[in-house]
Steps between C-alpha positions, in 0.01 A plus 500: 500500500133431449310568821154506646385827657200463731308747713601485866167634622281264699153427368194421706451128574349375825627144461774378734834404355440133580166511315687618192769233540241224552323604179837507325584153636174363365564642152874456447615516137587167345865413462683786672412797720686826436577789732272706278213266592561550872550875465168529317325349802645741756581811295188690619674530839766727343862465615398291800322251274790476257753456779282242669478306173880493481577445870255218578692236300824587682353346816512156339790276401558574133690301236860610442503811282128571549540748788651764272173506301335657805798680655577729205143634466500564876814712466346700214167548678669608825716752315196648324304521825801670658515774235123553501413382149130510411533225239669163531770408250597136455687342210269271308771237509463477877122478478541203265680308774294191577460180698312184413132510584548211743771694684282811514212295641723357775634847585150647526376205705780564749463879510123558506433343844782704653366821350148421616625491859666839454202662331292477815720778639512722190294816457563865399644690800786737589468632147777757552740208452370459144552864401726573198794599724461190717475281190834635376662404830339157479638469147850576629461238771374240252784584261754422773316182599512376140878488505500302824244268338730439204811426710615143416515391865286213633210605727571872457225553243210384720505806723486773232245289307260496796558871560435589136172306502386678818590843358331417170184390681503825698527703180241296311243520783601851618559357847743721691514256789618223269760741366617564858541125543699503177727772637560294815576193291743709293695589813496134607618402151802729533607335825426145384681558169798646684505195729490261204774690319719498811439126534595441136815711543600311815436167329720611212780601737477162670494314169788667321774402748377138491557483123830680518392840363 
């Protein structure tokens, strides 16, 4: 399979993530916007930037079948972070995944104000949580969250999506405190997901007798 292999090392850039996204919003390609376009904007933030590029769209309602365009790269990125890869491998077919420019504009218009509110709290701190060992553990956590995200159960995906964005922001900005918030949200996601699954199971048990199964 043809793939893109990209360096996972962060490069120096003092601009905030929202500054990059605003510039991207103002210069969207005509016709369609690909994942490769979005990755190019945030790739200088290494794994955190790539994961943020993939996780941000999962916060929004997506057309049927579109979520997998972002979910699969998230699984691959999380797995590579977990095993400590120094380069990022993504199939070029996934990077060619695209949405209409109008859809991309609406998504960015919805996401940028939310990120701007978060960025006021972001800064490099508690850097031990961004060490190589810690990043592997974060990769494992994100890998598990991806499978909860992909579960075909209504409402279940919101919680891991929010958590993945918070963890990605923490990685991209080297903010250990944001990563700690991500860890807390991960624990909350486990309990909320369990509650939703129990509710679905109980609803199924109540439904089956009523239809004679």
